[in-house]
C-alpha positions as a Markdown table, in Angstrom:
| # | Residue | x | y | z |
|---|---|---|---|---|
| 1 | Met | -11.3 | -18.6 | -74.0 |
| 2 | Asn | -14.1 | -16.4 | -72.6 |
| 3 | Ala | -12.4 | -16.3 | -69.3 |
| 4 | Ile | -9.2 | -15.1 | -70.9 |
| 5 | Ile | -11.0 | -12.4 | -72.8 |
| 6 | Leu | -12.8 | -11.3 | -69.6 |
| 7 | Phe | -9.5 | -11.2 | -67.7 |
| 8 | Ile | -7.8 | -9.0 | -70.4 |
| 9 | Lys | -10.9 | -6.8 | -70.5 |
| 10 | Lys | -10.6 | -6.2 | -66.7 |
| 11 | Ile | -6.9 | -5.4 | -67.0 |
| 12 | Ala | -7.6 | -2.9 | -69.8 |
| 13 | Ile | -10.4 | -1.2 | -67.7 |
| 14 | Asn | -8.1 | -1.0 | -64.7 |
| 15 | Leu | -5.2 | 0.4 | -66.8 |
| 16 | Tyr | -7.5 | 3.0 | -68.3 |
| 17 | Ala | -8.5 | 4.1 | -64.8 |
| 18 | Val | -4.8 | 4.3 | -63.8 |
| 19 | Leu | -3.9 | 6.4 | -66.9 |
| 20 | Thr | -6.8 | 8.8 | -66.6 |
| 21 | Gly | -6.5 | 9.2 | -62.9 |
| 22 | Lys | -10.2 | 8.3 | -62.4 |
| 23 | Ala | -11.3 | 8.9 | -58.8 |
| 24 | Glu | -12.2 | 5.7 | -56.9 |
| 25 | Asp | -13.5 | 5.1 | -53.4 |
| 26 | Phe | -10.8 | 2.7 | -52.0 |
| 27 | Thr | -12.8 | 1.9 | -48.9 |
| 28 | Val | -15.5 | 0.2 | -51.1 |
| 29 | Val | -13.9 | -1.3 | -54.2 |
| 30 | Ser | -12.4 | -4.8 | -54.0 |
| 31 | Ile | -9.0 | -4.9 | -52.3 |
| 32 | Arg | -7.4 | -6.5 | -55.3 |
| 33 | Arg | -8.6 | -3.7 | -57.5 |
| 34 | Ala | -7.7 | -1.1 | -55.0 |
| 35 | Ile | -4.1 | -2.4 | -54.7 |
| 36 | Phe | -3.8 | -2.5 | -58.5 |
| 37 | Leu | -5.1 | 1.0 | -59.0 |
| 38 | Leu | -2.8 | 2.4 | -56.4 |
| 39 | Ser | 0.2 | 0.2 | -56.9 |
| 40 | Val | 0.6 | 0.4 | -60.6 |
| 41 | Pro | 1.0 | 4.2 | -60.8 |
| 42 | Met | 3.1 | 4.2 | -57.6 |
| 43 | Val | 5.4 | 1.5 | -59.0 |
| 44 | Phe | 5.8 | 3.5 | -62.3 |
| 45 | Glu | 6.3 | 6.6 | -60.2 |
| 46 | Met | 9.1 | 5.0 | -58.2 |
| 47 | Gly | 10.3 | 3.2 | -61.3 |
| 48 | Met | 10.9 | 6.5 | -62.9 |
| 49 | Glu | 12.8 | 7.7 | -59.9 |
| 50 | Ser | 15.0 | 4.6 | -60.0 |
| 51 | Ile | 15.6 | 5.0 | -63.8 |
| 52 | Phe | 16.7 | 8.6 | -63.0 |
| 53 | Ala | 19.1 | 7.3 | -60.4 |
| 54 | Leu | 20.6 | 4.8 | -62.9 |
| 55 | Val | 20.8 | 7.2 | -65.8 |
| 56 | Asp | 22.3 | 9.9 | -63.6 |
| 57 | Ile | 25.1 | 7.6 | -62.3 |
| 58 | Phe | 25.6 | 6.2 | -65.9 |
| 59 | Phe | 26.5 | 9.7 | -67.2 |
| 60 | Val | 28.4 | 10.7 | -64.1 |
| 61 | Ser | 30.5 | 7.6 | -64.3 |
| 62 | Gln | 31.7 | 8.8 | -67.7 |
| 63 | Val | 33.3 | 11.8 | -66.0 |
| 64 | Ser | 35.6 | 10.2 | -63.4 |
| 65 | Thr | 35.7 | 7.9 | -60.4 |
| 66 | Asn | 35.9 | 11.1 | -58.3 |
| 67 | Ala | 32.6 | 12.2 | -59.8 |
| 68 | Val | 30.9 | 8.9 | -58.8 |
| 69 | Ala | 32.3 | 9.0 | -55.3 |
| 70 | Thr | 31.2 | 12.7 | -55.0 |
| 71 | Val | 27.6 | 11.6 | -55.8 |
| 72 | Gly | 27.8 | 8.9 | -53.1 |
| 73 | Leu | 29.3 | 11.2 | -50.5 |
| 74 | Thr | 26.8 | 14.0 | -51.2 |
| 75 | Glu | 23.8 | 11.7 | -51.3 |
| 76 | Ser | 24.8 | 10.2 | -48.0 |
| 77 | Val | 24.4 | 13.7 | -46.4 |
| 78 | Leu | 21.4 | 14.6 | -48.6 |
| 79 | Met | 19.7 | 11.5 | -47.1 |
| 80 | Ile | 19.1 | 13.7 | -44.1 |
| 81 | Ile | 17.0 | 16.0 | -46.2 |
| 82 | Tyr | 15.4 | 13.0 | -47.9 |
| 83 | Ser | 14.6 | 11.7 | -44.4 |
| 84 | Ile | 12.9 | 14.9 | -43.4 |
| 85 | Ala | 11.0 | 15.0 | -46.7 |
| 86 | Ile | 9.8 | 11.4 | -46.4 |
| 87 | Gly | 8.9 | 11.9 | -42.7 |
| 88 | Leu | 6.9 | 15.0 | -43.4 |
| 89 | Ser | 5.3 | 13.3 | -46.4 |
| 90 | Met | 4.4 | 10.3 | -44.3 |
| 91 | Ala | 2.6 | 12.6 | -41.8 |
| 92 | Val | 0.8 | 14.6 | -44.4 |
| 93 | Ala | -0.2 | 11.4 | -46.4 |
| 94 | Ala | -1.5 | 9.8 | -43.2 |
| 95 | Ile | -3.7 | 12.8 | -42.3 |
| 96 | Val | -4.9 | 13.4 | -45.9 |
| 97 | Ser | -5.8 | 9.7 | -46.4 |
| 98 | Arg | -7.6 | 9.6 | -43.1 |
| 99 | Arg | -9.6 | 12.7 | -43.9 |
| 100 | Val | -10.5 | 11.4 | -47.4 |
| 101 | Gly | -11.6 | 8.1 | -45.8 |
| 102 | Glu | -13.8 | 10.2 | -43.5 |
| 103 | Lys | -15.2 | 12.1 | -46.5 |
| 104 | Glu | -13.7 | 15.4 | -45.1 |
| 105 | Asn | -12.1 | 16.7 | -48.2 |
| 106 | Lys | -11.9 | 20.3 | -47.0 |
| 107 | Lys | -9.9 | 19.2 | -43.9 |
| 108 | Ala | -7.7 | 17.2 | -46.2 |
| 109 | Gly | -7.0 | 20.4 | -48.2 |
| 110 | Asp | -6.2 | 22.2 | -44.9 |
| 111 | Ala | -3.6 | 19.5 | -44.0 |
| 112 | Ala | -2.1 | 19.7 | -47.5 |
| 113 | Phe | -1.5 | 23.4 | -47.3 |
| 114 | Gln | 0.2 | 23.2 | -43.9 |
| 115 | Gly | 2.5 | 20.5 | -45.2 |
| 116 | Ile | 3.6 | 22.7 | -48.2 |
| 117 | Val | 4.3 | 25.7 | -46.0 |
| 118 | Ile | 6.4 | 23.5 | -43.6 |
| 119 | Gly | 8.3 | 22.1 | -46.5 |
| 120 | Ile | 9.2 | 25.5 | -47.9 |
| 121 | Ala | 10.4 | 26.8 | -44.5 |
| 122 | Leu | 12.6 | 23.7 | -43.9 |
| 123 | Ala | 14.1 | 23.8 | -47.4 |
| 124 | Ile | 15.4 | 27.3 | -46.7 |
| 125 | Leu | 16.8 | 26.4 | -43.3 |
| 126 | Leu | 18.6 | 23.4 | -44.7 |
| 127 | Gly | 19.7 | 24.7 | -48.0 |
| 128 | Val | 21.6 | 27.9 | -47.0 |
| 129 | Pro | 24.1 | 26.2 | -44.6 |
| 130 | Gly | 24.4 | 23.2 | -47.0 |
| 131 | Tyr | 25.4 | 25.5 | -49.9 |
| 132 | Phe | 28.0 | 27.5 | -48.0 |
| 133 | Phe | 29.6 | 24.5 | -46.3 |
| 134 | Ala | 29.6 | 22.1 | -49.2 |
| 135 | Gly | 33.4 | 21.7 | -49.3 |
| 136 | Glu | 33.6 | 21.0 | -45.6 |
| 137 | Thr | 30.8 | 18.5 | -45.9 |
| 138 | Leu | 32.7 | 16.5 | -48.6 |
| 139 | Ser | 35.9 | 16.6 | -46.5 |
| 140 | Leu | 34.1 | 15.5 | -43.4 |
| 141 | Met | 32.7 | 12.5 | -45.3 |
| 142 | Gly | 36.2 | 11.4 | -46.2 |
| 143 | Gly | 36.6 | 13.0 | -49.6 |
| 144 | Glu | 40.2 | 13.7 | -50.6 |
| 145 | Thr | 41.3 | 17.1 | -51.8 |
| 146 | Asp | 41.1 | 16.4 | -55.5 |
| 147 | Leu | 37.6 | 15.0 | -55.0 |
| 148 | Val | 36.4 | 18.1 | -53.1 |
| 149 | Leu | 37.7 | 20.4 | -55.8 |
| 150 | Glu | 36.0 | 18.5 | -58.5 |
| 151 | Gly | 32.7 | 17.8 | -56.7 |
| 152 | Ile | 32.0 | 21.0 | -54.7 |
| 153 | Gly | 29.8 | 22.5 | -57.4 |
| 154 | Tyr | 27.6 | 19.4 | -57.5 |
| 155 | Thr | 27.1 | 19.5 | -53.8 |
| 156 | Gln | 26.4 | 23.2 | -53.7 |
| 157 | Val | 23.7 | 23.0 | -56.4 |
| 158 | Met | 22.0 | 19.9 | -54.8 |
| 159 | Phe | 21.8 | 21.7 | -51.4 |
| 160 | Ala | 20.6 | 25.0 | -53.0 |
| 161 | Gly | 17.9 | 23.2 | -54.9 |
| 162 | Asn | 16.7 | 21.0 | -52.0 |
| 163 | Ile | 13.3 | 22.8 | -52.0 |
| 164 | Ser | 12.5 | 20.8 | -55.2 |
| 165 | Ile | 13.3 | 17.6 | -53.3 |
| 166 | Leu | 11.1 | 18.5 | -50.3 |
| 167 | Leu | 8.1 | 19.7 | -52.4 |
| 168 | Leu | 8.3 | 16.8 | -54.8 |
| 169 | Phe | 8.0 | 14.3 | -51.9 |
| 170 | Leu | 5.3 | 16.3 | -50.1 |
| 171 | Asn | 3.1 | 17.1 | -53.1 |
| 172 | Asn | 3.2 | 13.5 | -54.2 |
| 173 | Ala | 2.3 | 12.3 | -50.7 |
| 174 | Ile | -0.7 | 14.6 | -50.8 |
| 175 | Leu | -1.8 | 13.2 | -54.1 |
| 176 | Arg | -1.2 | 9.6 | -53.0 |
| 177 | Gly | -3.0 | 10.1 | -49.7 |
| 178 | Ala | -6.0 | 11.4 | -51.6 |
| 179 | Gly | -5.9 | 8.3 | -53.8 |
| 180 | Asn | -4.7 | 10.2 | -56.9 |
| 181 | Ala | -1.6 | 8.1 | -57.5 |
| 182 | Ser | -1.8 | 8.7 | -61.2 |
| 183 | Phe | -1.0 | 12.4 | -60.9 |
| 184 | Ala | 1.9 | 11.6 | -58.6 |
| 185 | Met | 3.1 | 9.2 | -61.3 |
| 186 | Tyr | 2.9 | 11.9 | -64.0 |
| 187 | Ala | 4.8 | 14.3 | -61.9 |
| 188 | Leu | 7.7 | 11.9 | -61.6 |
| 189 | Ile | 7.5 | 11.1 | -65.4 |
| 190 | Ile | 7.8 | 14.7 | -66.2 |
| 191 | Ser | 10.6 | 15.4 | -63.7 |
| 192 | Asn | 12.8 | 12.4 | -64.6 |
| 193 | Ser | 12.3 | 12.6 | -68.3 |
| 194 | Leu | 13.6 | 16.1 | -68.2 |
| 195 | Asn | 16.6 | 15.0 | -66.1 |
| 196 | Ile | 17.4 | 12.2 | -68.5 |
| 197 | Val | 17.5 | 14.6 | -71.4 |
| 198 | Leu | 19.4 | 17.4 | -69.6 |
| 199 | Asp | 22.0 | 15.1 | -67.9 |
| 200 | Pro | 24.2 | 14.5 | -71.0 |
| 201 | Val | 23.5 | 17.9 | -72.4 |
| 202 | Leu | 24.7 | 19.8 | -69.3 |
| 203 | Ile | 27.4 | 17.3 | -68.2 |
| 204 | Phe | 29.2 | 17.1 | -71.6 |
| 205 | Gly | 28.2 | 20.4 | -73.1 |
| 206 | Val | 26.0 | 19.3 | -76.1 |
| 207 | Gly | 25.3 | 22.0 | -78.7 |
| 208 | Pro | 25.1 | 25.6 | -77.3 |
| 209 | Phe | 25.2 | 24.4 | -73.7 |
| 210 | Pro | 28.5 | 24.7 | -71.6 |
| 211 | Glu | 30.3 | 21.6 | -70.4 |
| 212 | Met | 29.6 | 21.6 | -66.7 |
| 213 | Gly | 31.0 | 18.2 | -65.7 |
| 214 | Ile | 29.5 | 16.7 | -62.6 |
| 215 | Gln | 27.9 | 20.0 | -61.6 |
| 216 | Gly | 25.7 | 19.7 | -64.7 |
| 217 | Ala | 24.2 | 16.5 | -63.3 |
| 218 | Ala | 23.0 | 18.5 | -60.2 |
| 219 | Val | 21.6 | 21.3 | -62.4 |
| 220 | Ala | 19.7 | 18.8 | -64.6 |
| 221 | Thr | 18.3 | 17.1 | -61.5 |
| 222 | Thr | 17.2 | 20.4 | -59.9 |
| 223 | Ile | 15.5 | 21.7 | -63.1 |
| 224 | Gly | 13.7 | 18.4 | -63.7 |
| 225 | Arg | 12.4 | 18.2 | -60.2 |
| 226 | Ser | 11.4 | 21.9 | -60.2 |
| 227 | Ile | 9.2 | 21.4 | -63.3 |
| 228 | Gly | 7.7 | 18.3 | -61.7 |
| 229 | Val | 6.8 | 20.4 | -58.6 |
| 230 | Leu | 5.2 | 23.0 | -60.8 |
| 231 | Phe | 3.0 | 20.3 | -62.4 |
| 232 | Gln | 2.0 | 19.0 | -58.9 |
| 233 | Leu | 1.0 | 22.5 | -57.7 |
| 234 | Ile | -1.1 | 23.1 | -60.8 |
| 235 | Val | -3.0 | 19.8 | -60.1 |
| 236 | Ile | -3.5 | 20.6 | -56.4 |
| 237 | Leu | -4.4 | 24.2 | -56.7 |
| 238 | Arg | -6.8 | 23.7 | -59.6 |
| 239 | Gly | -8.6 | 20.8 | -57.9 |
| 240 | Thr | -7.9 | 18.4 | -60.8 |
| 241 | Ser | -7.6 | 15.6 | -58.3 |
| 242 | Ile | -9.8 | 14.6 | -55.4 |
| 243 | Ile | -8.0 | 17.0 | -53.2 |
| 244 | Lys | -7.9 | 20.8 | -53.7 |
| 245 | Val | -6.0 | 23.5 | -51.9 |
| 246 | Ala | -8.3 | 26.5 | -52.4 |
| 247 | Arg | -8.1 | 30.0 | -51.0 |
| 248 | Gln | -10.1 | 29.0 | -47.8 |
| 249 | Asn | -7.4 | 26.3 | -47.1 |
| 250 | Met | -4.6 | 28.9 | -47.3 |
| 251 | Val | -4.6 | 29.8 | -43.6 |
| 252 | Leu | -1.8 | 28.7 | -41.2 |
| 253 | Arg | -3.5 | 26.5 | -38.6 |
| 254 | Leu | -1.3 | 25.9 | -35.7 |
| 255 | His | -3.3 | 22.8 | -34.5 |
| 256 | Asp | -2.8 | 21.2 | -37.9 |
| 257 | Val | 0.9 | 22.1 | -37.9 |
| 258 | Lys | 1.3 | 20.6 | -34.5 |
| 259 | Glu | -0.5 | 17.4 | -35.6 |
| 260 | Ile | 1.7 | 17.1 | -38.6 |
| 261 | Phe | 4.9 | 17.5 | -36.6 |
| 262 | Lys | 3.6 | 15.1 | -34.0 |
| 263 | Ile | 3.3 | 12.3 | -36.6 |
| 264 | Ala | 6.2 | 13.5 | -38.7 |
| 265 | Phe | 8.7 | 13.4 | -35.7 |
| 266 | Gly | 8.5 | 9.6 | -35.7 |
| 267 | Gly | 8.7 | 9.4 | -39.5 |
| 268 | Ile | 11.6 | 11.9 | -39.8 |
| 269 | Thr | 13.5 | 10.2 | -36.9 |
| 270 | Gln | 13.1 | 6.7 | -38.4 |
| 271 | Phe | 14.6 | 7.8 | -41.7 |
| 272 | Ile | 17.2 | 10.0 | -40.2 |
| 273 | Val | 18.3 | 6.9 | -38.1 |
| 274 | Glu | 18.5 | 4.9 | -41.3 |
| 275 | Ser | 20.3 | 7.8 | -43.2 |
| 276 | Leu | 22.9 | 8.4 | -40.5 |
| 277 | Ser | 23.5 | 4.7 | -40.4 |
| 278 | Trp | 24.1 | 4.9 | -44.2 |
| 279 | Met | 26.5 | 7.8 | -43.5 |
| 280 | Phe | 28.4 | 5.7 | -41.0 |
| 281 | Leu | 28.6 | 2.7 | -43.4 |
| 282 | Ile | 29.8 | 4.8 | -46.3 |
| 283 | Arg | 32.4 | 6.4 | -43.9 |
| 284 | Ile | 33.6 | 2.9 | -43.1 |
| 285 | Met | 33.8 | 2.1 | -46.8 |
| 286 | Ser | 35.8 | 5.3 | -47.5 |
| 287 | Glu | 38.6 | 3.9 | -45.4 |
| 288 | Phe | 39.1 | 1.2 | -48.1 |
| 289 | Gly | 39.6 | 3.9 | -50.8 |
| 290 | Lys | 37.5 | 5.8 | -53.4 |
| 291 | Glu | 37.1 | 2.6 | -55.5 |
| 292 | Ala | 35.2 | 1.0 | -52.7 |
| 293 | Val | 32.9 | 4.1 | -52.3 |
| 294 | Ala | 32.4 | 4.2 | -56.1 |
| 295 | Gly | 31.6 | 0.5 | -56.3 |
| 296 | Tyr | 29.2 | 0.7 | -53.3 |
| 297 | Thr | 27.5 | 3.8 | -54.8 |
| 298 | Leu | 27.0 | 2.1 | -58.2 |
| 299 | Ala | 25.6 | -1.0 | -56.5 |
| 300 | Phe | 23.3 | 1.0 | -54.3 |
| 301 | Arg | 21.9 | 2.8 | -57.4 |
| 302 | Val | 21.1 | -0.5 | -59.0 |
| 303 | Ile | 19.5 | -1.7 | -55.8 |
| 304 | Val | 17.4 | 1.5 | -55.7 |
| 305 | Phe | 16.2 | 0.5 | -59.2 |
| 306 | Thr | 14.3 | -2.4 | -57.6 |
| 307 | Ile | 13.6 | -1.0 | -54.1 |
| 308 | Leu | 11.8 | 2.1 | -55.3 |
| 309 | Pro | 9.1 | 0.2 | -57.2 |
| 310 | Ser | 8.8 | -2.0 | -54.2 |
| 311 | Trp | 8.4 | 1.2 | -52.1 |
| 312 | Gly | 5.6 | 2.1 | -54.5 |
| 313 | Met | 3.6 | -1.0 | -53.4 |
| 314 | Ser | 4.4 | -0.1 | -49.8 |
| 315 | Asn | 2.9 | 3.4 | -50.3 |
| 316 | Ala | -0.2 | 1.9 | -51.8 |
| 317 | Ala | -0.6 | -0.2 | -48.6 |
| 318 | Ala | -0.2 | 2.9 | -46.5 |
| 319 | Thr | -2.9 | 4.8 | -48.4 |
| 320 | Leu | -5.3 | 1.9 | -48.1 |
| 321 | Val | -4.6 | 1.7 | -44.4 |
| 322 | Gly | -5.2 | 5.4 | -43.9 |
| 323 | Gln | -8.4 | 5.6 | -45.9 |
| 324 | Asn | -9.9 | 2.4 | -44.5 |
| 325 | Leu | -9.2 | 3.4 | -40.9 |
| 326 | Gly | -10.9 | 6.7 | -41.7 |
| 327 | Ala | -13.9 | 4.7 | -42.9 |
| 328 | Lys | -13.9 | 2.6 | -39.7 |
| 329 | Lys | -12.8 | -0.6 | -41.6 |
| 330 | Pro | -9.6 | -1.8 | -39.7 |
| 331 | Asp | -10.0 | -5.4 | -40.8 |
| 332 | Arg | -10.2 | -4.4 | -44.4 |
| 333 | Ala | -7.0 | -2.3 | -43.9 |
| 334 | Glu | -5.2 | -5.3 | -42.4 |
| 335 | Lys | -6.2 | -7.6 | -45.2 |
| 336 | Ala | -5.0 | -5.1 | -47.8 |
| 337 | Val | -1.5 | -5.0 | -46.1 |
| 338 | Trp | -1.0 | -8.7 | -46.1 |
| 339 | Gln | -2.1 | -9.0 | -49.7 |
| 340 | Thr | 0.2 | -6.2 | -50.8 |
| 341 | Ala | 3.1 | -7.7 | -48.9 |
| 342 | Leu | 2.6 | -11.0 | -50.8 |
| 343 | Tyr | 2.8 | -9.3 | -54.1 |
| 344 | Asn | 6.0 | -7.5 | -53.0 |
| 345 | Val | 7.6 | -10.8 | -51.9 |
| 346 | Ile | 7.0 | -12.3 | -55.3 |
| 347 | Phe | 8.5 | -9.3 | -57.1 |
| 348 | Leu | 11.6 | -8.9 | -55.0 |
| 349 | Gly | 12.1 | -12.7 | -54.8 |
| 350 | Ile | 12.5 | -12.8 | -58.6 |
| 351 | Val | 14.8 | -9.7 | -58.6 |
| 352 | Ser | 17.1 | -11.2 | -56.0 |
| 353 | Ile | 17.6 | -14.3 | -58.2 |
| 354 | Ile | 18.5 | -12.2 | -61.2 |
| 355 | Phe | 20.9 | -10.0 | -59.2 |
| 356 | Phe | 22.7 | -12.9 | -57.6 |
| 357 | Leu | 23.1 | -14.7 | -61.0 |
| 358 | Tyr | 24.0 | -11.7 | -63.2 |
| 359 | Ala | 25.7 | -9.3 | -60.8 |
| 360 | Glu | 28.8 | -9.0 | -62.8 |
| 361 | Ser | 27.0 | -8.3 | -66.1 |
| 362 | Ile | 24.7 | -5.8 | -64.5 |
| 363 | Met | 27.5 | -3.8 | -62.9 |
| 364 | Gly | 29.5 | -4.0 | -66.1 |
| 365 | Ile | 27.0 | -1.7 | -67.7 |
| 366 | Phe | 28.1 | 1.1 | -65.5 |
| 367 | Glu | 31.7 | 0.5 | -64.8 |
| 368 | Glu | 34.8 | -1.0 | -66.5 |
| 369 | Thr | 37.4 | -0.4 | -63.8 |
| 370 | Ile | 38.1 | -3.9 | -62.4 |
| 371 | Gln | 38.5 | -2.9 | -58.7 |
| 372 | Val | 35.3 | -0.8 | -58.7 |
| 373 | Leu | 33.4 | -3.5 | -60.5 |
| 374 | Asp | 34.5 | -6.1 | -57.9 |
| 375 | Tyr | 33.3 | -4.0 | -55.0 |
| 376 | Gly | 30.0 | -3.3 | -56.8 |
| 377 | Lys | 29.2 | -6.9 | -57.7 |
| 378 | Ser | 29.9 | -8.1 | -54.2 |
| 379 | Ala | 27.5 | -5.4 | -52.8 |
| 380 | Leu | 24.8 | -6.5 | -55.2 |
| 381 | Arg | 25.1 | -10.2 | -54.5 |
| 382 | Ile | 25.3 | -9.9 | -50.7 |
| 383 | Ile | 22.6 | -7.3 | -50.1 |
| 384 | Cys | 20.0 | -9.0 | -52.4 |
| 385 | Leu | 20.2 | -12.1 | -50.1 |
| 386 | Gly | 17.8 | -10.3 | -47.7 |
| 387 | Tyr | 15.4 | -9.2 | -50.4 |
| 388 | Val | 12.5 | -11.5 | -49.4 |
| 389 | Phe | 12.7 | -10.1 | -45.9 |
| 390 | Phe | 13.0 | -6.6 | -47.2 |
| 391 | Ala | 9.7 | -7.0 | -49.1 |
| 392 | Tyr | 7.7 | -7.7 | -45.9 |
| 393 | Gly | 9.6 | -5.1 | -43.9 |
| 394 | Met | 8.9 | -2.3 | -46.3 |
| 395 | Val | 5.2 | -2.9 | -46.6 |
| 396 | Ile | 4.6 | -3.5 | -42.9 |
| 397 | Ser | 6.6 | -0.4 | -41.9 |
| 398 | Gln | 4.8 | 1.9 | -44.4 |
| 399 | Ser | 1.4 | 0.5 | -43.3 |
| 400 | Leu | 2.2 | 1.4 | -39.7 |
| 401 | Asn | 3.2 | 4.9 | -40.9 |
| 402 | Gly | 0.0 | 5.1 | -42.9 |
| 403 | Ala | -2.0 | 4.5 | -39.8 |
| 404 | Gly | -0.1 | 7.4 | -38.1 |
| 405 | Asn | 1.8 | 5.0 | -35.8 |
| 406 | Thr | 5.2 | 6.4 | -36.8 |
| 407 | Ala | 6.7 | 5.8 | -33.3 |
| 408 | Thr | 6.8 | 2.0 | -33.7 |
| 409 | Pro | 8.9 | 1.9 | -36.9 |
| 410 | Met | 11.1 | 4.6 | -35.4 |
| 411 | Leu | 11.9 | 2.4 | -32.4 |
| 412 | Ile | 12.5 | -0.6 | -34.6 |
| 413 | Asn | 14.9 | 1.5 | -36.8 |
| 414 | Leu | 16.9 | 2.6 | -33.7 |
| 415 | Ile | 17.3 | -1.0 | -32.6 |
| 416 | Cys | 18.2 | -2.5 | -36.0 |
| 417 | Phe | 20.2 | 0.3 | -37.7 |
| 418 | Trp | 22.0 | 1.9 | -34.8 |
| 419 | Ala | 22.2 | -0.5 | -31.9 |
| 420 | Ile | 23.0 | -3.5 | -34.1 |
| 421 | Gln | 24.0 | -2.5 | -37.7 |
| 422 | Ile | 26.7 | 0.1 | -37.1 |
| 423 | Pro | 28.6 | -1.9 | -34.5 |
| 424 | Met | 28.3 | -5.0 | -36.6 |
| 425 | Ala | 29.5 | -3.3 | -39.7 |
| 426 | Tyr | 32.5 | -1.8 | -37.8 |
| 427 | Leu | 33.5 | -5.1 | -36.3 |
| 428 | Leu | 33.1 | -7.2 | -39.4 |
| 429 | Ala | 34.9 | -4.6 | -41.6 |
| 430 | Tyr | 37.9 | -3.9 | -39.3 |
| 431 | His | 38.2 | -7.0 | -37.1 |
| 432 | Thr | 37.6 | -9.8 | -39.5 |
| 433 | Ser | 38.9 | -10.9 | -42.9 |
| 434 | Leu | 35.6 | -9.8 | -44.6 |
| 435 | Gly | 36.7 | -6.1 | -45.1 |
| 436 | Thr | 34.1 | -4.2 | -47.1 |
| 437 | Asp | 32.0 | -7.4 | -47.4 |
| 438 | Gly | 31.4 | -7.1 | -43.6 |
| 439 | Val | 29.6 | -3.8 | -44.2 |
| 440 | Leu | 27.4 | -5.5 | -46.8 |
| 441 | Trp | 26.6 | -8.5 | -44.6 |
| 442 | Ser | 25.5 | -6.1 | -41.8 |
| 443 | Ile | 23.0 | -4.5 | -44.2 |
| 444 | Ala | 21.5 | -7.8 | -45.3 |
| 445 | Ile | 21.3 | -9.2 | -41.8 |
| 446 | Cys | 19.9 | -6.1 | -40.1 |
| 447 | His | 17.3 | -5.3 | -42.7 |
| 448 | Ser | 16.1 | -8.9 | -42.4 |
| 449 | Leu | 15.9 | -8.5 | -38.6 |
| 450 | His | 14.0 | -5.2 | -39.2 |
| 451 | Ala | 11.4 | -7.1 | -41.2 |
| 452 | Val | 10.9 | -9.8 | -38.6 |
| 453 | Ile | 10.4 | -7.3 | -35.7 |
| 454 | Ser | 8.0 | -5.1 | -37.9 |
| 455 | Ile | 5.8 | -8.1 | -38.6 |
| 456 | Trp | 5.6 | -8.9 | -34.9 |
| 457 | Ala | 4.7 | -5.3 | -34.1 |
| 458 | Phe | 2.0 | -5.2 | -36.8 |
| 459 | Lys | 0.4 | -8.4 | -35.5 |
| 460 | Gln | -0.1 | -6.8 | -32.1 |
| 461 | Gly | -2.8 | -4.6 | -33.8 |
| 462 | Lys | -2.3 | -1.4 | -31.8 |
| 463 | Trp | -2.0 | 0.6 | -35.0 |
| 464 | Lys | -5.8 | 0.1 | -35.5 |
| 465 | Thr | -6.6 | 2.4 | -32.6 |
| 466 | Val | -4.3 | 5.4 | -33.4 |
| 467 | Lys | -6.2 | 8.7 | -33.4 |
| 468 | Ile | -5.4 | 11.4 | -35.9 |
């Protein structure tokens, strides 16, 4: 009985630390506690992002099948921006976590400022052409004329507001790298809560608000993310967290910019490789009709619901790797990675069983059209077969990135997602009786292969000697 009480007390203490954002030295506390304190807010953070994805597609699916397909086609292109945001975030988080581990908080603030400036500049460069060529983008991705006419407003707003995407990723990476995962969690809670409220209001025109249709979903998303970014900047500029961007940090340092781009190149490339692969896959799907695209999009959103929390655990491992390498504790960093990976395997293993058994019921929440539902449940069942492998692959890849070794995951992505997955998807879809299921099998197989190769690379140990 006393043991149970003690266990509950420990959990309560740790949860209090998570909720209050209490600063911890993750190079000293027990690895289990460190994983808990970082993973819980990161899982909630990513959980909120996945809830946003599900709520968004739920309301959009009430508009039309074209609306759902528009979201899928637009996001397949926006994934390039997501890739840039994630790659930059990876570099900034790696540098910030390494400096925090070295107890060089001022230099961590320098790196954070350079990252924010780079993010703003890239958002402008990407947003302007994206806005003006929104219609052409949808057509290029296989959208039919009626889909382009209905969805162009959504695509324009998403590109115009891409600065909120970049800064939301970058600022949260800064906070996570510093070990302040709780503030990153609160930013996503604020952002996505606003989106959940605004989505139905702007899509359907509740009260005094105009009925904007699918464009309203993009406006709601942009407003929610922008308010989240404002919260992050207040935390970072005021020094509420471990890291602070003060006036003395606000100087453009070309050496730091070069260092960020050096690490970010591998990070950006690995996710652009994966995103372009996704674009090719959805382009193959579009040949089977808009119902196939809609079903695939719905299933992918449901998958994101579980992958993003899993990604939260992976980010926790990356932070622990960066800070412990900065503190000259590579063995402790390695131990933290394997322990986090085990927790992730347990989580995704349970989820895969649920998805396989209840795919039809889960997809039925979002779609009633039989054909779309059939495509969606097939996607859910086939892709989840590789979940146990995904669990290891995500944690290992992010840990390599957290060490600043972004080149290795980049090479693995090139092999698995371009050299193997795209040809496999094309052959299975068009030259076998599998059809769209061939695309799904290529995803499950190639992500599993990705995990195996990543584990092999991690065990070589070269990531322990990367200098930042």
